[in-house]
C-alpha positions in Angstrom: 81.9 102.4 117.5 78.2 102.5 117.6 76.9 103.5 121.4 74.1 102.8 123.3 73.0 106.1 123.4 73.3 106.0 119.1 71.1 103.2 119.4 69.0 104.3 121.2 68.4 107.7 119.6 68.6 105.9 116.4 66.2 103.7 117.3 63.5 106.1 118.5 63.4 107.8 115.6 62.5 104.5 113.4 59.6 104.5 115.6 57.9 107.9 114.3 55.4 108.8 111.5 56.3 108.2 108.0 54.4 111.5 107.6 57.6 113.3 108.0 59.0 112.2 105.6 57.0 115.0 103.6 58.6 118.1 105.2 60.3 121.2 103.1 63.6 120.7 104.7 64.0 116.5 104.9 66.9 116.3 102.3 69.0 118.4 105.5 72.6 116.8 105.6 73.4 114.9 109.4 76.1 115.0 111.1 76.5 112.2 114.8 79.2 112.4 116.9 80.2 110.6 120.6 82.3 112.2 123.0 84.1 111.3 126.6 85.7 113.9 128.4 87.4 114.0 132.2 87.1 117.6 134.0 89.6 118.9 135.4 88.6 121.9 136.5 85.7 123.8 138.3 85.1 127.1 139.3 82.9 129.1 140.7 82.6 132.7 139.6 79.7 133.4 141.4 76.9 132.2 144.4 77.1 130.3 147.5 79.5 126.9 147.5 76.2 125.2 148.7 75.4 124.6 144.8 79.2 122.9 144.8 77.5 120.4 147.3 74.8 119.8 144.8 76.7 118.9 141.8 78.6 116.8 144.6 75.4 115.5 145.7 74.5 114.2 141.4 78.6 113.4 141.4 80.2 116.2 139.1 83.3 117.3 140.8 87.1 117.0 139.6 87.6 113.3 137.8 84.5 112.9 136.1 83.9 111.9 133.3 81.3 113.5 130.7 79.8 111.6 127.6 77.5 112.5 125.5 76.4 112.4 122.3 75.0 115.5 119.5 73.2 115.2 115.8 73.9 118.4 113.7 73.1 119.5 110.4 76.2 120.6 108.1 74.1 122.0 105.4 72.7 125.0 107.5 74.0 128.4 106.1 76.1 131.2 107.1 74.8 134.1 109.1 77.9 135.9 109.2 79.3 138.5 106.5 83.1 138.7 107.1 84.9 135.5 105.5 87.3 134.3 108.3 84.0 133.4 110.7 81.3 131.3 110.0 78.2 131.7 112.6 75.4 128.9 111.8 72.1 129.6 114.0 70.3 126.4 115.0 71.8 123.6 113.9 71.6 121.2 116.3 69.4 118.4 116.3 69.7 116.2 119.4 71.8 116.3 121.8 72.8 114.9 125.4 75.7 114.6 127.7 76.0 112.7 131.5 78.6 113.8 134.1 77.3 111.4 137.4 73.3 111.0 137.7 72.7 114.4 136.2 71.8 114.1 132.3 70.7 117.3 130.0 69.9 117.6 126.6 67.5 119.1 124.0 65.4 117.3 121.3 63.8 119.7 118.1 61.8 116.4 117.1 59.4 116.7 120.4 59.5 120.5 120.2 62.2 121.8 122.5 63.6 125.2 122.5 66.9 125.4 120.1 69.2 128.3 120.8 72.5 126.3 119.3 75.2 128.1 117.7 77.7 126.8 115.8 81.1 129.3 115.5 83.8 127.8 112.2 87.2 130.1 112.4 90.0 130.2 109.5 92.8 131.2 110.8 92.1 133.5 113.3 94.8 134.4 115.6 96.8 131.5 114.1 94.2 129.3 114.9 91.5 126.8 113.2 88.4 126.7 115.7 85.3 125.2 115.6 82.5 126.0 118.3 79.5 124.5 119.6 77.6 126.2 122.5 73.5 125.1 123.5 71.5 125.3 126.9 70.2 122.2 128.1 67.7 122.2 131.6 67.9 119.9 134.0 65.7 119.3 137.1 68.5 119.3 139.7 67.2 121.3 142.7 68.9 125.2 142.4 70.1 124.4 139.1 68.3 126.0 136.0 69.8 126.0 132.9 73.4 125.2 132.1 75.5 126.0 128.6 77.0 123.6 127.2 80.2 124.1 124.8 82.2 121.8 122.6 85.3 124.1 121.9 88.2 122.5 119.0 90.8 124.3 118.5 93.9 123.3 116.2 97.1 125.5 114.8 97.6 122.6 112.0 95.2 124.3 109.6 92.7 122.0 109.6 90.6 124.3 106.9 91.1 126.6 104.5 86.8 127.8 105.0 84.8 129.3 107.5 82.1 126.3 105.7 80.3 124.4 108.5 83.3 121.0 107.9 81.7 117.6 106.7 83.5 115.9 109.2 85.3 115.9 112.6 89.4 116.3 113.3 90.7 113.4 114.6 91.9 114.5 118.6 96.0 114.1 117.2 95.1 117.0 114.9 93.5 119.3 117.6 95.8 121.4 120.0 96.1 120.0 123.6 93.5 121.0 126.8 95.2 123.5 128.9 93.4 124.2 132.2 95.3 128.0 132.6 94.0 128.9 129.0 90.0 128.8 128.6 90.5 128.7 124.7 91.7 125.5 124.4 90.4 122.1 123.0 87.4 121.2 125.8 84.5 120.7 126.9 83.0 123.2 129.3 80.0 123.1 131.5 78.8 126.1 132.9 76.3 125.9 135.7 73.8 128.2 136.7 71.8 128.1 139.4 69.0 129.9 141.0 70.4 133.5 142.3 72.8 134.2 140.2 74.7 132.1 141.0 77.7 130.0 138.0 80.2 127.3 137.9 81.7 126.4 135.1 84.0 123.2 135.4 85.7 122.6 132.1 87.3 118.8 131.0 89.6 117.7 128.5 88.6 115.7 125.9 89.2 112.4 125.6 87.3 110.6 123.0 85.7 112.6 119.4 84.2 110.3 117.5 81.7 110.6 114.3 79.0 107.9 114.2 77.0 107.0 110.7 73.6 106.7 111.7 71.7 104.7 109.3 70.2 105.6 106.4 66.7 105.3 107.3 67.0 107.1 110.5 69.1 110.3 109.3 66.0 110.4 107.3 63.6 110.9 109.2 66.2 113.2 111.9 65.9 115.4 108.6 62.2 115.5 109.0 61.6 116.5 112.0 64.6 118.4 112.2 62.6 120.5 109.7 59.2 120.2 110.9 61.2 122.0 114.4 62.8 124.5 112.3 58.9 125.4 110.7 57.7 126.0 114.5 61.0 128.0 115.6 62.0 130.0 112.6 
């Protein structure tokens, strides 16, 4: 099902000038997916309990539903030398999520900083893992930054390589969420506040849906992502 967020992303892309198609990176292959998850645990690592109140005022707490989408390029080269772990630098084209009234994300098409990484592990410690990490920012009082992490883990031998998967596995193939296991399948939001306050919210994933973008939108996103990487090599 194509969500409102995905349609808005495609619409904004279609309005941009066609001249960007001259980018040398216009052949990037993009994968888009929507996600939904429910916050099951919140841990205050450091800082004042006032930071919890900031999140609570924004509607972020136990039981809050987190929704969003991610667009990334599956052709980014592996930056890791070993054969069991693939490390792909700055593959994210766009990322956004909503939790309560909190909305965060970034879009490289607007020149936003991109410190994202995808890590793929093949059979390390008996599991295959796919891990997206990215930094996002928002204007909540005192909230400086959020570290977004989507972690997928499976003991079902999903792939036999550390290369970037061209498609995402179904939830039924993944190991279940466990509040006691920080490495289990989950979405993790690490909120970093001024004054060294850190709060981590872990969410159980309920939906993970790969969404095809219209071909014109894919081409435009690819070109604009390429221009962004040229500005931020």
